[in-house]
C-alpha positions in Angstrom: 14.0 10.8 -13.0 10.3 11.5 -12.4 10.1 13.8 -15.4 11.2 10.9 -17.6 8.5 8.6 -16.5 5.9 9.7 -19.1 3.7 6.7 -18.4 2.8 8.1 -14.9 1.2 11.2 -16.3 -0.3 9.4 -19.3 -1.9 7.0 -16.8 -3.1 9.7 -14.5 -1.2 8.1 -11.6 -1.6 10.9 -9.2 -5.4 10.9 -9.5 -5.4 7.2 -9.0 -3.2 7.3 -5.9 -5.9 9.4 -4.3 -7.9 6.2 -4.1 -5.4 3.4 -4.0 -1.7 2.8 -4.5 -2.0 -1.0 -4.7 -1.7 -1.6 -1.0 -2.5 -5.3 0.1 -1.6 -6.8 -3.2 1.4 -8.8 -3.7 2.9 -9.4 -7.3 5.0 -12.4 -8.1 7.9 -11.4 -10.3 9.4 -14.2 -12.4 12.6 -12.6 -13.8 16.4 -12.2 -13.2 16.1 -11.6 -9.5 15.5 -8.4 -7.7 17.9 -6.2 -5.7 15.9 -5.1 -2.8 18.6 -2.6 -1.6 17.9 0.0 -4.2 16.4 3.2 -2.6 13.1 2.7 -4.6 12.5 -0.9 -3.4 13.4 -0.7 0.3 10.7 -2.3 2.2 8.8 -3.4 -0.8 10.3 -6.8 -1.5 9.5 -10.1 0.2 11.1 -13.5 0.3 10.7 -15.5 -2.8 12.6 -18.2 -4.5 15.5 -19.0 -6.8 14.5 -21.7 -9.4 17.4 -21.2 -11.8 19.8 -23.5 -10.0 22.7 -20.9 -10.4 24.7 -19.8 -7.5 22.9 -17.0 -5.6 19.3 -16.3 -4.6 16.2 -14.4 -5.8 17.9 -11.2 -4.3 20.8 -11.5 -6.6 19.8 -9.8 -9.8 22.4 -10.9 -12.5 21.2 -8.3 -15.1 19.4 -5.5 -13.5 16.2 -6.4 -15.5 14.1 -7.9 -12.8 15.0 -4.9 -10.5 13.8 -2.5 -13.1 10.5 -4.4 -13.5 10.1 -4.5 -9.7 10.5 -0.7 -9.6 8.2 -0.1 -12.4 5.5 -2.0 -10.4 6.1 -1.0 -6.9 9.1 1.4 -6.7 8.7 4.3 -4.4 10.8 6.8 -6.3 13.0 7.4 -3.2 16.6 8.3 -3.7 16.0 9.4 -7.4 14.8 5.9 -8.3 11.8 4.8 -10.3 8.4 5.7 -9.2 6.3 2.5 -9.8 2.6 2.7 -10.9 1.5 0.7 -7.8 3.9 1.9 -5.0 1.8 0.4 -2.3 2.0 -3.1 -3.7 4.7 -5.6 -2.6 7.0 -7.9 -4.9 7.8 -11.6 -4.4 10.7 -12.3 -6.7 11.3 -15.8 -8.5 14.6 -15.9 -10.2 15.0 -17.8 -13.5 18.0 -17.6 -16.0 18.2 -16.0 -19.4 20.3 -17.4 -22.4 23.5 -15.4 -21.3 23.4 -17.0 -17.9 22.5 -20.5 -19.5 25.6 -20.2 -21.7 27.9 -19.8 -18.6 26.3 -22.1 -16.1 24.3 -25.3 -15.9 20.7 -24.4 -14.8 17.5 -26.1 -13.8 15.8 -27.3 -16.9 12.3 -27.0 -15.2 12.9 -23.5 -13.8 10.2 -21.9 -15.6 7.3 -24.2 -14.6 8.9 -24.5 -11.0 8.7 -20.7 -10.6 5.1 -20.5 -11.9 4.1 -23.2 -9.5 5.9 -21.6 -6.5 4.3 -18.2 -7.3 0.9 -20.0 -7.5 1.4 -21.3 -4.0 2.6 -17.9 -2.7 0.4 -15.1 -1.3 0.8 -13.2 -4.6 -2.4 -12.5 -6.5 -0.8 -11.4 -9.8 2.1 -13.4 -11.6 4.2 -11.2 -13.8 6.5 -12.9 -16.4 8.6 -10.2 -18.1 10.2 -12.8 -20.4 9.6 -16.0 -22.4 10.5 -18.5 -24.9 9.6 -19.3 -28.5 9.1 -23.0 -27.4 6.0 -24.1 -25.6 6.3 -26.7 -23.0 3.5 -29.0 -21.8 5.0 -28.8 -18.2 5.0 -25.1 -18.4 1.4 -25.1 -19.7 0.4 -27.4 -16.8 1.9 -24.9 -14.4 0.0 -22.1 -15.9 -3.1 -24.1 -15.5 -2.3 -24.9 -11.8 -1.7 -21.2 -11.2 -5.0 -20.3 -12.9 -6.9 -22.9 -10.7 -5.4 -21.2 -7.7 -7.0 -17.9 -8.7 -3.9 -16.2 -9.8 -3.9 -13.5 -12.7 -1.0 -14.2 -15.1 0.4 -11.4 -17.2 3.4 -11.9 -19.7 5.4 -10.0 -22.2 4.5 -11.0 -25.8 8.1 -10.4 -27.0 10.0 -7.9 -29.1 10.5 -9.4 -32.5 7.4 -7.9 -34.1 9.5 -6.2 -36.8 11.4 -9.6 -37.4 10.2 -13.1 -37.1 7.3 -12.3 -34.9 6.9 -15.8 -33.5 4.5 -16.4 -30.6 6.1 -16.4 -27.3 5.4 -18.4 -24.1 3.8 -18.1 -21.5 2.1 -15.2 -23.2 0.5 -17.4 -25.7 -0.9 -20.0 -23.4 -4.8 -19.9 -23.0 -5.9 -17.5 -20.2 -2.4 -15.7 -20.0 -2.7 -12.0 -20.5 -0.2 -11.3 -23.4 0.9 -7.6 -23.3 2.3 -5.5 -26.1 4.2 -2.2 -25.7 3.2 1.2 -26.6 5.2 4.5 -26.5 4.8 8.1 -25.5 3.1 8.9 -28.7 0.3 6.4 -27.8 1.3 4.1 -30.7 2.2 0.5 -30.5 6.0 0.0 -31.0 7.1 -1.7 -34.3 9.1 -4.3 -32.3 6.1 -5.4 -30.3 5.1 -8.8 -31.3 1.5 -9.0 -32.7 -1.1 -11.8 -33.3 -4.0 -13.4 -31.6 -1.9 -13.8 -28.4 -2.0 -10.0 -27.7 -4.7 -9.1 -25.2 -3.6 -5.8 -24.0 -1.1 -3.1 -24.5 0.7 -0.9 -22.0 3.4 1.7 -21.9 6.6 0.1 -22.5 8.7 2.0 -25.0 11.3 4.7 -23.9 11.2 3.6 -20.3 14.1 4.3 -17.8 16.1 1.2 -17.1 18.9 0.1 -14.8 22.1 0.2 -16.9 23.8 -2.7 -15.3 24.3 -4.7 -12.1 26.1 -1.8 -10.4 22.8 -0.2 -10.0 24.4 3.3 -10.0 22.6 4.8 -13.0 19.5 4.5 -15.3 19.7 4.3 -19.1 17.1 4.6 -21.9 15.4 1.3 -22.4 12.1 -0.4 -22.8 10.2 -3.3 -24.4 7.2 -5.5 -23.8 8.7 -6.6 -20.5 8.2 -3.1 -19.1 4.7 -3.1 -20.6 3.8 -6.3 -18.8 5.2 -4.9 -15.6 2.9 -1.7 -15.9 -0.1 -4.0 -16.8 0.6 -5.9 -13.6 0.8 -2.7 -11.6 -2.5 -1.7 -13.2 -4.1 -5.0 -12.0 -2.7 -4.5 -8.6 -4.3 -1.0 -8.4 -7.7 -2.3 -9.5 -7.5 -5.3 -7.1 -6.5 -3.2 -4.2 -9.6 -1.0 -4.8 -11.8 -4.2 -4.9 -10.0 -6.8 -2.7 -13.0 -9.2 -2.8 -12.9 -9.7 -6.6 -11.5 -12.7 -8.3 -8.7 -12.6 -11.0 -11.5 -12.9 -13.6 -13.2 -9.8 -12.4 -10.1 -7.8 -12.3 -9.1 -8.8 -15.8 -12.6 -8.3 -17.1 -12.5 -4.6 -15.9 -9.0 -4.2 -17.4 -10.3 -5.3 -20.8 -13.6 -3.3 -20.7 -11.7 -0.1 -19.6 -8.8 -0.3 -21.9 -8.3 2.7 -24.3 -9.0 2.0 -28.0 -8.0 5.4 -29.3 -10.5 7.6 -31.4 -10.4 5.1 -34.3 -10.6 1.9 -32.3 -13.4 -0.5 -33.0 -14.7 -2.0 -29.7 -16.5 -4.9 -31.5 -13.2 -6.3 -32.9 -9.8 -6.8 -31.4 -6.5 -5.8 -32.8 -3.7 -8.2 -33.1 -1.4 -5.3 -32.2 -3.1 -4.0 -28.9 -5.9 -6.5 -28.2 -8.6 -4.9 -26.3 -6.5 -1.6 -26.1 -4.1 0.0 -23.7 -4.6 -0.6 -19.9 -6.2 2.4 -18.2 -6.7 1.7 -14.5 -7.8 5.3 -13.9 -10.6 4.8 -16.4 -12.1 2.4 -13.9 -10.8 3.6 -10.6 -11.6 7.3 -11.3 -14.6 7.1 -13.6 -16.0 3.5 -13.0 -15.6 2.2 -16.6 -15.8 -1.5 -16.7 -18.0 -4.1 -14.8 -16.5 -7.1 -13.0 -19.0 -9.7 -14.3 -19.0 -13.4 -13.4 -16.4 -14.1 -10.8 -15.8 -17.6 -12.0 -15.5 -17.2 -15.9 -12.3 -16.2 -17.4 -13.0 -13.5 -19.9 -10.3 -14.5 -22.4 -11.2 -18.4 -22.4 -14.9 -18.0 -21.6 -14.3 -21.1 -19.4 -14.5 -21.7 -15.7 -11.3 -20.6 -13.8 -10.2 -20.1 -10.3 -10.5 -22.0 -7.0 -12.6 -25.0 -7.3 -12.0 -25.3 -11.2 -9.0 -27.8 -10.9 -10.9 -30.9 -11.3 -13.0 -29.6 -14.2 -9.8 -28.5 -16.0 -8.3 -32.0 -15.5 -11.3 -33.7 -17.2 -11.4 -30.9 -20.1 -8.1 -30.1 -21.6 -7.6 -26.4 -22.5 -7.8 -25.7 -26.2 -4.8 -25.0 -28.3 -5.5 -21.3 -28.8 -7.1 -18.8 -26.5 -10.8 -18.3 -27.3 -11.3 -14.5 -27.2 -14.9 -13.2 -27.0 -14.5 -11.7 -30.5 -12.2 -12.1 -33.4 -9.1 -10.0 -33.6 -8.7 -7.7 -36.5 -5.4 -6.2 -37.8 -6.6 -2.6 -37.1 -4.0 -1.6 -34.6 -1.0 -1.8 -37.0 2.2 0.0 -35.8 1.7 3.7 -36.2 -2.0 3.6 -35.7 -3.8 5.5 -33.0 -3.7 2.2 -31.1 -3.2 3.3 -27.5 -4.5 6.1 -25.4 -4.4 8.5 -28.3 -7.8 10.2 -28.8 -8.9 9.6 -25.3 -8.9 11.2 -21.9 -5.8 9.0 -21.1 -3.8 10.2 -24.0 0.0 9.8 -23.4 1.6 13.1 -22.9 5.1 14.4 -23.4 7.8 13.6 -26.1 10.2 10.8 -26.4 12.6 10.3 -23.6 16.0 12.2 -23.9 19.3 10.4 -23.7 19.9 9.1 -20.3 23.2 8.9 -18.4 26.0 7.4 -20.5 25.6 7.2 -24.2 27.1 3.8 -24.8 25.5 2.4 -21.7 22.1 3.7 -22.8 22.3 1.8 -26.0 23.3 -1.4 -24.2 20.4 -1.0 -21.8 18.0 -0.7 -24.7 19.4 -3.8 -26.2 19.1 -5.6 -23.0 15.5 -4.7 -22.6 14.6 -6.1 -26.0 16.8 -9.2 -25.8 15.6 -10.4 -22.5 12.4 -11.5 -24.0 13.8 -12.6 -27.3 16.5 -14.7 -25.9 15.0 -16.4 -23.0 14.9 -20.2 -23.7 14.6 -23.5 -22.0 17.5 -24.5 -19.9 19.6 -27.2 -21.4 
């Protein structure tokens, strides 16, 4: 399994782990639940909450998606399982439903905002949302604002319909939420990865090992922007662990400044395909690239954000669109050297080979894509 996890070599994980493994940082995972009994997650998953309203709890993963995301963040690699990028971090799961579950059972119509608020009230510093909806919600946006006022860093998948309708997804498109696109082993942004001014960063996400189903007996070939958001969250955990006194704004600013642009990347403009670039936690942890800056100013909105900003935010509604420091230009189109290519963090290795089970592998890949595309409001 380790040989198939190309992102670990591309991100120079072994060198980073000499300094930090993400210890002391908790990541809230809003997803399909987490099976804490897999060998790679034993001892890494804490008590969370189920907000879906469906029978079971946050430890009952109804699709395998959430467990995969948890392992990509904090998996230990034990028992032949996934090795996470931040194996010292801990996961707090918050279970929400997907469309398939909603078609079978009545669900909590406010599950997403309930999960975000609960995560904001937890000990987690990072909130990872590896899913989303095409439909914005005022209640969900207010929950995002609440979490930001509590000092949380919110990271979300932008979606996987970039080669189709490419509609903005939420919560990734709310102001201040870090929208993450997916890159592959060749260092290029995947064609399915959604693009627009809501993309802030890219991260490895294509051709990623994936739990095939809820039997949790084998991994298949999968991937998508959900995996990219998980690895971006793991990157944030590594940086925050190395600098525990920093605020979410400072961690994010360093992530943006240290992101890889590729040899042709223009650092004065942002790409609608990969934003500031592909996350490179090692560029900061190992080489000191990126400065934390103002602890109270959000680097994406240029507004005050964090503890103590709640009253100010109530009086000054957030703008409709994220106000990035500079305009985004379409210079990172699929196939461009958009990620770590041309830099010291260049992705290594070829595409992943077929995993165990041919038919199951195809199903797993579809599942990785559809989780983001099909997530919708509960009815």
